C-alpha positions as CSV (number, residue, x, y, z in Angstrom):
1,X,82.2,113.4,105.4
2,X,85.4,112.7,103.4
3,X,87.1,109.3,103.7
4,X,90.6,109.2,102.3
5,X,92.9,106.2,101.8
6,X,96.1,106.7,99.9
7,X,94.9,107.9,96.5
8,X,91.3,106.8,96.9
9,X,88.9,109.4,98.3
10,X,85.2,109.2,99.0
11,X,82.8,112.0,99.7
12,X,79.7,111.0,101.6
13,X,76.9,113.5,101.7
14,X,73.3,113.4,103.0
15,X,70.6,115.1,100.9
16,X,67.6,116.1,103.0
17,X,64.4,117.6,101.8
18,X,65.7,117.5,98.3
19,X,68.4,120.1,99.1
20,X,71.7,119.1,97.4
21,X,73.5,122.3,98.3
22,X,75.6,120.9,101.1
23,X,76.5,117.8,99.1
24,X,77.6,119.8,96.1
25,X,79.5,122.2,98.4
26,X,81.4,119.3,99.9
27,X,82.5,118.1,96.5
28,X,83.6,121.6,95.5
29,X,85.5,121.9,98.8
30,X,87.4,118.7,98.0
31,X,88.2,120.0,94.5
32,X,89.4,123.3,95.9
33,X,91.5,121.6,98.5
34,X,93.1,119.4,95.9
35,X,93.8,122.4,93.7
36,X,95.3,124.4,96.6
37,X,97.5,121.4,97.6
38,X,98.8,120.8,94.0
39,X,96.8,117.6,93.6
40,X,94.8,116.8,90.6
41,X,91.4,115.0,90.5
42,X,91.0,112.6,87.6
43,X,87.4,113.4,86.8
44,X,87.3,110.6,84.2
45,X,87.8,108.1,87.1
46,X,85.5,110.0,89.4
47,X,82.0,108.4,90.0
48,X,78.8,109.4,91.7
49,X,76.7,106.8,93.5
50,X,73.3,107.8,94.9
51,X,71.7,105.6,97.6
52,X,68.1,106.5,97.9
53,X,65.9,104.7,100.5
54,X,62.7,106.5,99.7
55,X,59.8,104.5,98.3
56,X,59.3,106.9,95.4
57,X,62.7,107.2,93.8
58,X,61.6,109.1,90.7
59,X,63.4,112.3,91.6
60,X,66.3,113.3,89.3
61,X,69.5,114.6,90.9
62,X,71.6,117.3,89.3
63,X,74.7,116.0,87.7
64,X,78.0,116.8,89.6
65,X,80.7,118.6,87.7
66,X,84.3,119.2,88.7
67,X,86.4,121.7,86.9
68,X,83.6,121.8,84.2
69,X,83.7,118.1,83.6
70,X,80.6,116.0,84.3
71,X,80.9,113.2,86.8
72,X,79.5,109.9,85.7
73,X,76.6,108.5,87.8
74,X,76.8,104.8,88.4
75,X,74.7,102.1,90.1
76,X,77.8,100.4,91.8
77,X,81.5,100.9,92.2
78,X,84.5,99.2,93.8
79,X,86.1,101.0,96.8
80,X,89.2,99.5,98.4
81,X,88.3,96.1,96.9
82,X,84.7,96.1,98.1
83,X,81.8,96.5,95.7
84,X,79.2,99.0,96.9
85,X,75.8,99.2,95.1
86,X,73.0,101.7,95.1
87,X,70.7,99.2,96.9
88,X,73.5,98.2,99.3
89,X,73.2,94.5,98.6
90,X,76.4,92.5,99.2
91,X,75.7,89.8,96.6
92,X,78.9,90.6,94.6
93,X,81.0,90.6,97.8
94,X,79.3,87.5,99.3
95,X,80.8,85.2,96.6
96,X,84.2,86.8,97.1
97,X,84.0,86.4,100.9
98,X,83.2,82.7,100.4
99,X,86.3,82.3,98.3
100,X,88.4,84.2,100.8
101,X,87.3,82.1,103.7
102,X,88.2,79.0,101.7
103,X,91.6,80.5,101.0
104,X,92.1,81.3,104.7
105,X,91.2,77.7,105.7
106,X,93.9,76.5,103.3
107,X,96.4,78.8,104.9
108,X,95.5,77.6,108.4
109,X,96.3,74.0,107.2
110,X,99.8,75.3,106.4
111,X,100.0,77.0,109.8
112,X,99.2,73.7,111.6
113,X,101.8,71.9,109.6
114,X,104.4,74.5,110.5
115,X,103.4,74.3,114.2
116,X,103.9,70.5,114.1
117,X,107.5,71.0,112.9
118,X,108.3,73.0,116.0
119,X,108.7,76.4,114.6
120,X,108.9,79.2,117.3
121,X,105.7,81.0,118.2
122,X,107.0,84.3,116.8
123,X,107.5,82.8,113.3
124,X,104.1,81.2,113.4
125,X,102.5,84.5,114.3
126,X,104.3,86.3,111.5
127,X,103.2,83.6,109.1
128,X,99.6,83.9,110.3
129,X,99.6,87.7,110.0
130,X,101.1,87.7,106.5
131,X,99.1,84.9,105.0
132,X,95.8,84.5,106.9
133,X,95.0,87.6,108.8
134,X,95.3,89.8,105.7
135,X,92.6,87.6,104.0
136,X,90.3,87.6,107.0
137,X,90.4,91.4,107.4
138,X,89.8,92.0,103.7
139,X,87.8,95.2,103.2
140,X,87.9,96.1,106.9
141,X,88.2,99.8,106.1
142,X,84.8,99.7,104.4
143,X,83.2,98.0,107.4
144,X,83.3,101.3,109.3
145,X,81.8,103.6,106.7
């Protein structure tokens, strides 16, 4: 599976029975597609994250290389503003969500104040969508991965 958003792309592969062939082929297909469409992959910014739910995680995976450059393997990375870690804990995001909810509450106070002044519904909706909804839907694209 390939997930693309503007200039951020994520390749998601499933390795079964220790066979990394399909996963590696997907990465190569992406690199070939980029080359064919005159796009360049910045391999120095490319990262590999392996999420392994098996009890015995002592298996080593072959390092990915793109255009002969090795891809760095990491334990976590940031995708579209959301931190994803190899153990899929959301501890880094939890603190951020707490701060975002607090920020959204403050914006709702402003919205109530504007409502009391008699602003038209259309302006109140626009204010809400620009200042509050964007905060509440933070990271929404990652929710569906």
